[in-house]
C-alpha positions as CSV (number, residue, x, y, z in Angstrom):
1,M,0.0,0.0,0.0
2,N,1.5,3.3,-1.0
3,D,1.3,6.6,0.9
4,A,-1.9,7.8,-0.9
5,E,-3.7,4.5,-0.4
6,A,-2.7,4.5,3.3
7,R,-4.2,8.0,3.8
8,L,-7.3,7.1,1.9
9,A,-7.7,4.0,4.1
10,M,-7.2,6.1,7.2
11,R,-9.9,8.6,6.2
12,L,-12.3,5.9,5.1
13,A,-11.8,4.1,8.5
14,E,-12.6,7.4,10.3
15,D,-15.7,7.9,8.2
16,L,-16.9,4.3,8.7
17,E,-16.5,4.7,12.5
18,R,-18.9,7.7,12.4
19,I,-21.4,5.9,10.2
20,L,-21.3,2.7,12.2
21,G,-21.5,4.5,15.5
22,T,-20.7,3.2,19.0
23,G,-20.8,-0.6,19.5
24,I,-19.5,-1.4,16.0
25,L,-15.7,-1.5,15.8
26,V,-13.7,-1.4,12.5
27,Q,-11.0,-4.1,13.0
28,D,-9.3,-4.1,9.6
29,L,-9.6,-2.2,6.3
30,E,-7.9,-3.1,3.0
31,I,-8.0,-1.3,-0.3
32,T,-6.6,-3.2,-3.3
33,G,-6.4,-2.5,-7.1
34,D,-6.2,0.5,-9.3
35,G,-9.3,-0.2,-11.3
36,P,-11.3,-2.1,-10.5
37,V,-10.9,-1.3,-6.8
38,T,-11.8,-3.8,-4.0
39,I,-12.4,-2.7,-0.4
40,D,-12.7,-5.2,2.5
41,V,-13.6,-4.1,6.0
42,A,-13.7,-6.4,9.0
43,C,-16.0,-5.2,11.8
44,L,-16.9,-6.4,15.3
45,V,-20.6,-6.2,16.0
46,D,-21.9,-7.3,19.4
47,G,-19.0,-9.7,19.7
48,A,-19.5,-11.2,16.3
49,S,-17.2,-10.6,13.3
50,R,-18.9,-9.1,10.2
51,E,-17.3,-8.3,6.8
52,I,-18.1,-5.6,4.3
53,H,-16.9,-6.3,0.7
54,A,-17.3,-3.8,-2.1
55,E,-15.9,-3.4,-5.6
56,G,-16.0,-0.5,-8.0
57,E,-14.4,0.7,-11.2
58,S,-12.7,3.5,-9.2
59,A,-11.9,4.1,-5.6
60,L,-14.8,6.5,-5.4
61,D,-17.3,3.9,-6.6
62,A,-15.9,1.3,-4.2
63,I,-16.0,3.8,-1.3
64,S,-19.6,4.7,-2.1
65,S,-20.6,1.1,-1.9
66,V,-18.7,0.5,1.4
67,I,-20.5,3.5,3.0
68,R,-23.9,2.3,1.8
69,L,-23.1,-1.3,3.1
70,A,-21.9,0.2,6.4
71,A,-25.1,2.1,6.9
72,E,-27.1,-1.1,6.2
73,L,-24.9,-3.0,8.8
74,R,-25.7,-0.3,11.4
75,L,-29.4,-0.5,10.7
76,T,-29.3,-4.3,10.8
77,A,-27.5,-4.2,14.2
78,A,-29.9,-1.7,15.6
79,F,-32.9,-3.7,14.4
80,W,-31.5,-6.8,16.0
81,Q,-31.0,-5.0,19.3
82,I,-34.7,-4.1,19.2
83,V,-36.3,-7.4,18.2
84,G,-33.5,-9.9,18.9
85,P,-33.5,-12.4,21.8
86,A,-33.2,-10.8,25.2
């Protein structure tokens, strides 16, 4: 990973932490490729490991997909806390 990719990964991790909120921890984030770009994120949700995988023709496309999937993960976790077993 070059310097620019490392900075991009750091900024994306910070954005994902804001989107995911408290209770969901970003454990690992990997960005690979120049085009197409693949992003893999490992998260810890309520003690369980979850993965977010996104691909795009450019880094911007892949990041957009990761952010959308992170928001879906947060909503799923919140829904499970409401209706899941007590």
